Structure formats: structure tokens, C-alpha cells
N, C-alpha and C positions, 0 to 999 in steps of 0.2 A: 466496500467491508474488510476495506484497507485495516481501517485500525485496529480488526479484532483476530491480524496475522502474525498468529506468537501468542496471541494469551490461554493461559489453562484458564480451564472455564469450569466448574464443576456445578453440575446442576440437578437441585430436590427436589424434586417430584410429590407434589399431598394429593390421598385419594381426592379427588374430581371428575368431576368427569369429563373438562373439556384436557385432558392426560393422554387423552388421545395424537393432541393436536402433536404435542412431546416428541414424537422421533422428530417430524419432522424443522422443525423447531433445531434436532443437534444434528441435522443432516444440512442444513443453512450452514449456520455457528462452523460446523465441520469444511464447507465451502468457503466461511466467507478465512479458513483458515488456524480457526483457535484448534488446542486443546476440551475432550468434553472429556471429563467423568462423573457419574447422573448414582446417583443417590435416591433410593424409593422408599417410601413410608409403605408397613404391609396394605391397607391397605390402598393402594395406589395399585400395588397387579389387582384390582379389579380392572379397569382398568385400559392397562397398558401393560403391557407385558417384557419383564426382562431382557429376553429373547432376540427381544425387536432393537431396544435400544441398547445390548453391549455390540449387537451387529452393525446398527449403523455409528455407534459410537468408537466402535473397536476398541472396547476396550470391557470391561468386565463390571458388572452391574449390583451398585453396593446397599443392601437392606437388612438387614441384621451386625450387629457386636461381634457375632462369627458365625463367620460362614460354616454349608456343611463336611468336609474337611475339619471343621475349628478349630480354622482360623481368625486369629482378632481381626479387625475389621477396625483399624487405630481411627478415630475421631479426629484427632489432633498431630494427626501430618497428614488427615487429607485435607481440614482449615490451612494448617499453613501451608500446602499442596496448591491448591487456587491462585490463579489472578485474581478473580472475580465470582464471587457465589452466586446465582441464583435459582429460587424460589419458585417454579410457577410449573400450575399454577397452585398457589396458595391460600386452601376454604380455608374458612371461619376457625376452626379449630388447631388448627396449625398455627395461623395467624397470632389465638389467645396465647397461645400454647413458648413459640416463639415472642412471644410480648412479656411471661411473667414468668421463663424459665422455665416451663414444664418438661424437664427433659426423660421422658419414656421412647423413647427411639434413637436410630445413629444421626434421623437428618437430624433431629432437633436436639444430639450433642456438640453434632459436624459445626453448626450455628452454632452454636455458644463457645464453641472452639476457633471462627473464622477469625483472621489476622485482617480480610485484605474483604478490601467493597463488598458488600451483600444487593441483590436486587433481590426484590419482593411482585409477584404479579399476580392483586388475589384475582378470581376469581365463583362467581355464584348464585348462586341467583337473586332475584334483587326483594326480597321481604327479606332476605339473607345478609344481605353486605350493603344495607342500608339502617341496619338497627344497633343503633348504638354499642354497643358491645362490642358489634367489628367494627365500629370508629373511632371507638375507643384502640382498639388493637394496631390499626395502625397509625393514628397518632401516634402512644407512644413504639412505635418501631419508626415514624422519621425519628423519631425525637433519638433517641439508643445512631441515628447515621446512617438508614438503611434508606433506600432507599426505593419509593414508592411507583410502579410504569402501572398505569391508570387501568382499569380497565376500557373497555367497551362501551357502546350501548346498546343491543338490538335482541335478536330473539335470545331468549335464554331457552336448556334443553328443557325446562317447565311448561312452555309455551307461554309465558308473561315475554314483554317483549321491554325491556327498561335497564338499565347498571348495571355491572355484574358480568357483561361473559370477555370470557383472556382473548385479547386481541391474537389476531392474526402472527404464526411465526415470522413472516419479513419483517412484522410491522414492531416486535419484544426483540430482532435483530437491528431495525432503523435506528433502533428506543437508545443500544449500547450505543453503536456506531456514531451518536450525536452527544452522546453524553459523553465520549473519551473523546474527542473531537472537541471539544471548548476548545484546550488549552493546546493544543499541539502553536508548535515556534513559529509555522508557517501558515498557517489559514489564514483567513482572508489575503494572499497574494499569486500578483501568478505571476506565475514559471514558465518563463519558455527557450526548448528546448529542443538543439537540433540532433538531428543523430545522421551517422551512413554515409557511401560519396551520395556522390552525383554522377549524376552518368551525363556527357557532351556527344552526341549520332553523329558519323563521318558518314553515312547513308542507312538507306532503313532497314538495313542487319547489319551493321557497322556501331563499334561507340570506343571512347577509351574511357574508362575512368580506375579505381584505386579497391585496395585488395579492404579498404574496409567494411568493420560487419554494420555498425548501426550497435553491437553490445553496446559497449559505454555508456552512451549515450539512453539503450535503452530503460539501463539501471539505475540512471539520471533520473530521468524521469519517475520511473515507482518510486525511489526515495522521495521526492520530491513528496509526492500523493502520501504517506506515509508521512512526510509530519504537513501533512494538514494544503497542501497547495493544492489552487484552482493550476489545472498546468497543461500543454501543450507540448505538447512532442510536432515535428515538422521533420519526417526520417526521410532520408534515400529508400531509391533500392534496397529491402534487405528483408531478412528471413526467422528475423527473429520476431517473436511475441512479446505480449502485455503481461503480464501480470496481476497487475493492479488495473480495477473496473474504475470507470470518470476517466481514464487521459480521453485529451483529445491530437486524439492520431490526426495529422495532417501528413499523404504521400507525398512527394517532387519523386520526379528525374534527372532534371539537370538544374546546373546553375539556376539562367533566371529564377528559372519559376522556384528551386529555394531561398534565393533574396527576396522574392517580390510576393512569397506567405509571411519571412520574418520583417522587412518593410510591415507589411499589413498591422504586426503584432505588439510593433520593438515597442510603440509610445504607451500602452497599457500594459506595458510588463514592469514587474519590481526585479523579475533579477535572471537574466537572460544567460545562456550556457551553450556555446558554439561551439557540441565538439564535433562538429560534421563532416570527413575530410573533403573539403571543397574544389573539386578540379580547380587550379589556378591557369589554366588554358583550357581551350574551346576550337577547335576547327575553324578558320575565318569563314566556308562555305561548306553547306549541307550537300550533298547529292541526291535528288529522290530518286535518282533509280539507282540501282546495286552498281555499284565501278565494280569493274569486269576484270579478271584477272590478266592481265598480257603477257602473252608468252613469250615474243619478242625481250622484251624486259624486268631485270631482275631487284632492280632499285622501284621503289614505289613514291612517292616524297610526298607529303602534306602541309600546307600550312597550319601557320597557329597562330591566334592571338589567346590576348591574356580575358580572363574575368572577369568581373568585379573586386573588387576586394572585400568584401560582405561586413567582416566583420571591422576593417578599419574606418570604412564610413557605418558605422553604430557606432563608432568609438565617436566621430567628428560628432553624433547628434545626439550623444549620451547630456539625460538631465538628472531623472533620477536612478538615473538605472543602475541596480550591479551588475560587470559587465565581463564574463569568466569568459577565457579564453582557455586554445586546448595549443600546444603545439609539440611536436612530431618531430626529432635531429637525431644525429648519430656523430656529431660536431661541432665542436667547442659547445656544447648544451646548456648547462647554464646563462655564460654568456649571448646567446641567442636568444631566446629563452626572454629575460631581461630587455635586449635589443624588442623583444613584438610587443611587450607588452609595455615599457611606453612608451613607442610610436605608436601601436592603433589603441590609447588610452582606456587599456584597463585597467579595470582594479585586482583580476586577481587572472593566474593564468597558467596551466595543468601541465606541468613538462612532459612528457612521453621519451623516449629515445627506444632508440631500435635497437643499439644493441646490447640493453635487458633481458635474458634468456625469458622468456614466457610474458612477454607483457605487449601492447604498441595490437596492430592490427591481426582480428581475426581469434584471440585468447579469451579464453572463460579469465581469464587471470590477469593483473595489473597492475606495473611498481610507476608509481608516482611522484613527481614534485612538485606539490605549490609554493609558487612564488607570489605575493602579493607585491602590493606597489609602494609599501615601502620596502621592496626587494628584503622582502624576511625572507629566506630560505628555508622549507622545509620538507623531510624527506620522509617515504613513507618504505615495509615493504611490502613485498610481491608478494597479494592477496588476489581471492577473485575479486569482481567487476563491482558486483553487488557489497562490499569492503568496501571498495571503493568511491563507491559513489557515496555510503557514507560519511566516510574520510572527509569525500569533500563539502559534505554539508555540514558538518562539523566543523567544519573551519570556519564558512562560512556565518554561522549562527556567532561563532566563540567569539570573532572579529570586523566581522560586518557588519550585522544586523544590530 
């Protein structure tokens, strides 16, 4: 449901029995992250109450040009406010008024003033839906550029069985999502992202790791999903949660596990972003028993070996993939980042500096520099990581796809 996040939706409800479904519809739209305002016809109040709709929408519900306090409800402002208008259910009477400009209530006036995309979901009895006048209204509305949400077939309020039933609220939300997903820039792209730290075990109770929280990788995965991609996020241990649904989250602990999961998916990926802070070293040997503290000695030594350089190996195997790495530096930052970019055959490297306050590990903000394979350097200001993720994908879309 991520594509609806932040959208302003104006829901127009007309006087049909199917209006009883609209509080559930509003709740689902809100859950998807949309902001909802509701306009009712007077007849709709016979089937659903303004109180229930204002409660679930968290906005006043409007039905008259003037409210009880004689305040003017401006239909033009409502029409300009929304990103989309949804008229649901749309009765035969309202369909006719919409098609012919019969403006006798606030809802129709708002419809005629609306500058955004308009969806309408007819709901009525079988014979009414099949009537030639209803067909003409629907055809006329479609010719105006309005989008029909087709009714379902099933048991109707009259007891008849057939076409004319309002789709269930989830189906309506799915219809909107499918419509707005058609032209997303990463539609049909597979994006693989890594996040968080890895843990390298010493014994059953101890390990070495780093301070990575996984925040940047999680925000990148959410942004990729919002842009329409099929997203797999491979994450080391993290307390982060995903806001967006539909992301394939694979949890790992060690660098070996991270490598295995990345390699299994690499060849089928279009964009690979290695945002995880993978351990450079791991203990040479693992003790199956807890290592006891020796009172005689104040020094304890562990031998380490290098872990496999996953990013380097991905660069060697790269064919069609767009490969993006991260560099965390605190000395000769640009020089070291460019060196890593070339050595690992990356298309883009995202540089973080430990010298920047509020950036890198553990923060909700980040300050990055994006360097591409032409060694073009692009500096960005400190900002929340969700906006940094937006900057990174905007750069990818503008320069690499």
C-alpha cells in the first residue's frame, strides 16, 4: 500500500446501501498512509453517519455548502486540495448528475471543481446497473477521463444475484494501488540491499561487531519499494522495522551468512546497494565453550583472519547489475572513496564521514557525498536518512537508468 502514502484523497459518498462499507475503506486508506477528507450527500447520511466517518478519517465530514455555524465549505478549495477524488459508492442518480453537470449538492459541485484524477465506483441493484441510462452515464464519465472501478458480481441488497455490488474495501484500495503503480520508475526492477552489522562469534556468549544500526539500509529498501521495485533486504541484527509492506526481509548474523544470501540473489538483481557494515575480520577459531576469565593473566589474545570481501567479489562478477557501495572514512575521505570505487568496480559509491556531526552510525540523519564511476563528486547536506535514500535513488534514476 506504499504508493498511497502521503496522497490526499477526497472521498465522496452518495446515498446507496453500500455506503456502510466506507468507514472500513477510510480506515484502510489511512493505514496505507493517505490523508482523507469526506464529502457526503444528504441521502448518504441515511446509510452511514458523519460521526463514524469523521472519527476514522480524523477530519470533519462535510455535506452542505454551509455548516451549522454558517461557515462556508468551499468546493473549489476541496477540489484543489486532493491528489485524487474517489466517489464511492456512486448511485445511478449521482452518476447521472456527474455526467450531465446537474450541480445541486456539495459533492457534485466539488466533483465539477476537481482538478485531480477522479475514480468512481458504481453500486446499485442489477436491473439499475444494466439500464441503458446508467450505461450512458458511465460511458460519458469515462469519456471525460474519469476512471471506473468496476462493480463486482454477487448477492445484492434486493436478494438478486448479479453485477452491481460494490467491491470490498480492500479491493478498492488494491485498484488504486495498481493504477498508481503502473508508471513507477523502478517497476519490474529487482533491487537487492544489505543493511546493518554482522556479528562474528568468539564463543557462545561473545562476538565482535560494529555500531551499525541498519537505519540507512532500511530507508533505502523502503524508498526502492515506493518507486515500484521488487526489493530484497538482507539485514544483519538490527532493531529497525520496515514501514513499507511487500519487502522480502532476510535476516543474517555473520559475514559468511551475508555473503551466501547476497551471492544467491546477485545474478537476478538489477540494482545492488551494499549498505551493510560487514565485519572485515573474524576470529580464526571459535570456542564451543565459554572462554573463562583467567585470574593470573591481565592480557587475552584472539587471532583474527580477514573475511571475504563481498563487494570486491560482486564487482568481479558484475554484468548487467548497477553496483553501489558505501564508504565510511575519517581521513583523506574523497581520495579513499574514489580508490574503493575503482578497485571494486562500482558504479556509485556513497561516502559517509565520521567527522560530520549527526551522520553515519546510529543517527537518524546522514550527510553523504555521492561519487560515480566518472569520478563526479556530488555533496549533500545533513538530512534525515529517509531523504538521503531519496537523494541516492534520484541520482540513480537521473544518471544511471
